[in-house]
C-alpha positions as CSV (number, residue, x, y, z in Angstrom):
1,L,-10.2,-1.9,3.0
2,I,-10.0,0.2,0.0
3,Y,-11.9,-2.5,-1.8
4,K,-14.8,-2.7,0.8
5,L,-15.1,1.0,1.3
6,C,-15.5,1.7,-2.4
7,G,-18.5,-1.0,-3.0
8,G,-16.7,-4.3,-3.1
9,A,-17.4,-6.3,-6.1
10,A,-20.3,-3.9,-7.4
11,E,-17.1,-1.3,-8.2
12,N,-14.3,-3.4,-8.0
13,V,-11.7,-1.1,-6.8
14,H,-8.9,-3.6,-6.1
15,V,-5.8,-1.6,-5.4
16,T,-3.0,-1.3,-3.1
17,D,-0.4,1.6,-2.4
18,V,3.2,1.0,-3.2
19,S,4.3,1.1,0.5
20,N,1.9,-2.0,1.1
21,A,2.9,-3.7,-2.2
22,S,6.6,-3.6,-1.6
23,R,6.0,-5.5,1.9
24,Y,4.6,-8.8,-0.1
25,M,8.2,-9.2,-1.7
26,L,6.2,-9.9,-5.0
27,M,6.7,-6.2,-6.4
28,N,9.8,-4.9,-8.5
29,I,11.0,-2.1,-6.6
30,N,12.7,-0.6,-9.7
31,T,9.4,-0.6,-11.7
32,C,6.8,-0.6,-8.8
33,K,4.9,-3.3,-10.9
34,W,4.4,-7.0,-9.7
35,D,7.4,-9.2,-10.8
36,E,6.0,-11.6,-13.2
37,T,9.0,-13.7,-12.8
38,V,8.7,-14.0,-8.6
39,C,5.0,-14.5,-8.8
40,R,5.2,-17.5,-11.5
41,E,8.0,-19.0,-9.2
42,V,5.7,-18.9,-6.0
43,G,2.4,-19.7,-8.0
44,I,0.7,-16.6,-7.8
45,S,-1.1,-15.1,-11.0
46,T,-0.6,-11.2,-11.1
47,V,-4.3,-11.1,-12.4
48,C,-5.4,-11.8,-8.7
49,L,-3.2,-9.2,-7.2
50,P,-4.5,-5.4,-6.7
51,N,-3.4,-2.7,-8.9
52,I,-0.3,-0.8,-7.3
53,K,-0.9,3.0,-6.9
54,S,0.8,5.9,-5.5
55,N,0.3,6.8,-1.9
56,S,-1.5,9.6,-3.0
57,E,-4.2,9.8,-5.7
58,V,-7.9,9.2,-5.7
59,Y,-8.4,5.4,-5.7
60,G,-12.6,5.6,-5.5
61,H,-15.2,6.9,-3.3
62,V,-16.8,5.5,-0.5
63,K,-20.2,3.7,-1.2
64,N,-23.0,2.5,1.2
65,V,-21.3,3.9,4.3
66,P,-23.8,6.3,6.0
67,C,-22.2,9.9,6.4
68,L,-19.3,9.0,4.1
69,D,-21.1,8.1,0.7
70,G,-19.0,9.9,-1.9
71,L,-16.3,10.8,0.3
72,P,-12.9,10.3,-2.0
73,I,-10.3,7.7,-0.8
74,C,-7.3,9.5,-1.7
75,G,-4.3,8.5,0.2
76,A,-2.9,5.0,1.7
77,V,0.2,4.0,3.5
78,G,1.7,1.0,5.3
79,D,1.6,1.3,9.0
80,Q,5.3,1.0,9.2
81,H,6.1,3.6,6.6
82,A,3.7,5.9,8.3
83,A,5.2,5.5,11.5
84,L,8.5,6.8,9.9
85,L,6.8,10.0,8.7
86,G,4.7,10.1,11.9
87,H,8.1,10.4,13.9
88,A,9.6,12.8,11.7
89,C,12.2,10.7,10.2
90,L,12.6,13.1,7.3
91,D,16.3,13.1,6.8
92,V,18.4,10.6,5.0
93,G,19.9,8.3,7.5
94,S,17.1,8.9,10.2
95,S,15.5,5.5,11.3
96,K,13.0,4.1,13.8
97,N,11.9,0.8,15.1
98,T,8.5,-0.6,15.0
99,Y,7.2,-3.0,17.7
100,G,4.0,-5.2,17.0
101,T,3.6,-8.4,15.3
102,G,7.4,-8.3,14.9
103,C,10.2,-6.0,15.2
104,F,11.1,-3.9,12.2
105,M,13.7,-1.1,11.5
106,L,13.1,1.4,8.9
107,L,15.6,3.5,7.5
108,N,15.3,6.8,5.4
109,T,17.5,6.1,2.4
110,G,16.3,9.2,0.7
111,M,14.8,7.3,-2.3
């Protein structure tokens, strides 16, 4: 979505935030970088993967969308992670279940 909103191939803003990258199980959670060993084992070149960014930084600006051109895109968070925040699970040990295409329990570990 960020890629498309920022102009696609013309601008080449190929990014994902750390919360979504962690869900692929290809990211090293200690370094917040794609794990070369894991990617090699499953046959995925890290060159094909988006750059991992923080949840809050300017990724790019909207291009070719009337009324939104130039608007900075400066935040992203995965849906389940967002739900954890949206339900005010801000204290260590607080948790929530998310139901949709699957059932997921998220726990605030304080990390």
